[in-house]
Steps between C-alpha positions, in 0.01 A plus 500: 500500500392818668153576626345846471303564818281780636621540861279674758710776659272723707142519623313766306280777635222563255549401135824298468782688331764343279754472783260274693675223306840436345566300185786260567673232296612213720658164429264201513609255771537128442191287548470291813370145478127502433488855357411637158609815317212687336544754222218738573300623205220713648467683832163588652458865611221540755373776732566270798873549440468852639370364831781245521751784515358638825637398836234384741247226558318369196382173347853436372850595617632822343772483238832537679756768408769370259280210389370438148163675459222248557277421201321213333661363185496230234800349325682199365725252681839515330691286750403237756722343764321174579166667563242227573219670311623761249737458207658720234241639263217510754314828545428609858320784671566621855657779703818559301541870572606775261808341346605317186578169670393334821606186687245296690440160659159507336301568815191712416578481128254349253547357154312665214450413134574774243306298243176537696528876567752778435756525783394850616151365566644279776592809703175675406161340446628153590727634773468710814276777354259248350491296821434822696207583274358146505503443875429862586177526304377142547609407853503842672252691282270197486338625181175353378305537178327837472736687735618847412880490523718811506873463431768769539826482308284324245749513210783362713637150544262402783198721434465399136482133599263567792252668270513226241449225760203689638351518149556127451305446824204709379560827681455859386851646500607864518868590478683808626805598292706806414449647154272450202725237339490270802126546546441412136724193535317350798160546339570419133778241542430343838121519502441712812148646515621852575800713588582797721792725411622624836722757328214686332188419703370565847483163673174577680313581180662224296412235758137614503495467120670161474374340821152654551387214727826493695798263524497137615876442472781756482844368414748765609848537356552871566368613840470867586217716369370235261450251782321770697267572209422130451405467867225755448327280239488164680195274487385286790754226588754636252854361499814709457823324408812692602768383258719809481519876547732623227388860549654491849821300452727798438352730764757683711230572757250273672277279283155650452229263623132500404266749667185322374572181692169518693336390176631154594287514813187639338509245216632205707785487252845344535843626405773236488864505401647226284853376435540254217758287679225371731357303206822341375376142538225569244705687237509204260123459508450872432756502218326207333162670510636832374695318230173346387333841491789636291471209256125561473555869426320608817810645669748735334854555620708808423870544582676835466863402442811721519855386439830528684594457866675839469154652455356353823447830681322679216286197428414449868372858525236421234313319777436834669472733204237276342696504176437132422216262415450156652788313662833686518793274405874558462676283243858419603610219267462410134517120514 
C-alpha cells in the first residue's frame, strides 16, 4: 500500500503558499514489533499549525523540513504487530500528521469510541480545541458566576466552546466574530448574550454597547487591534487569557503588541498565556464533563468538514480567511 502524505518543504513568509508543502505517495513500511498501523479518517486543522512552521524557540519544536506536516488526527487500527494495548478495529486519536496512514507504538495515542460521539468530535470539542477552551477559561480565566466574559474568534473551534462553558457557569458572554452570519450563530445557536461584528463595527463603540460595565475576563484568540480594544474596557482584577493571535500569525513584519497595556496596572489585572499541553494529565476528566454537557444539550459542537488530502492547502487557508464555522476538519478516508 502507498500512503499519501503532505510533506513540509519550506518555511513560509506570511500566508503559506501551495509550495510550502508537497503531496507525496510513499510506500508504507513494515510494522515493527509492538506497533500499529492506523488508517486516518479525519485530520485536525488548527491555527497553531502556522506557528509550528516557524523556526525558533516556542512551546514545541518546529516541524522539520521534509517531514510530514504535524497535525492531530483520529483513525482506525487496521493492523497490529503484537501491540500490548491496541488491536485491529480500535479507534485512536493522536498526532498522526497530514497523511492517510500512520504507524505508531501507541505512545500519546488514546482510544475513542465512535458509538459515543462522532469521530470528528474527538479532534474538536473532545480534543485539543475543547481542552484548550475548558482549561483556558476555567483554570486561567478563573471565571465565576456573574462575570462579564468577552471572547474573540467566538465562532471558531476554541472560542465557541469557551463562550458556552462561560454560559454554563453563569456568566454574561459577549462574542467577537466576523460577519453577520457568525454573529447570528453565536447568539441564536450557542446562546451568547451579545455579539460584535469586527468587520462592520468600531470596536470601541461596540464594546461600550455590549460591555457597559467593563470586562471581567477576556479570552483572546486573535491579538492585534482587538486585544488592544479589550484592554481599554477592563474591570478591576480582570483576567486576560492569551490563547492565540491569529491576526498576527502571517505577518511579514514584527508582531504588533498592545499599546493599552497600562490598563493592566491601573486595574490590577492579569494577562496570562496558556498552552493546552500543560493540562494533559486532566484531559480525561475534562472530556467526561464536556461529554456530559453535550448529552444534556448544554454544549453544542460544530465541525466544518472538507474532503480530500489533495485539498489540504485550500482547506488550511480557511483558518485565516474566516471562511469556515466551528472546528475545521479534513476528511482523508472513507472507512
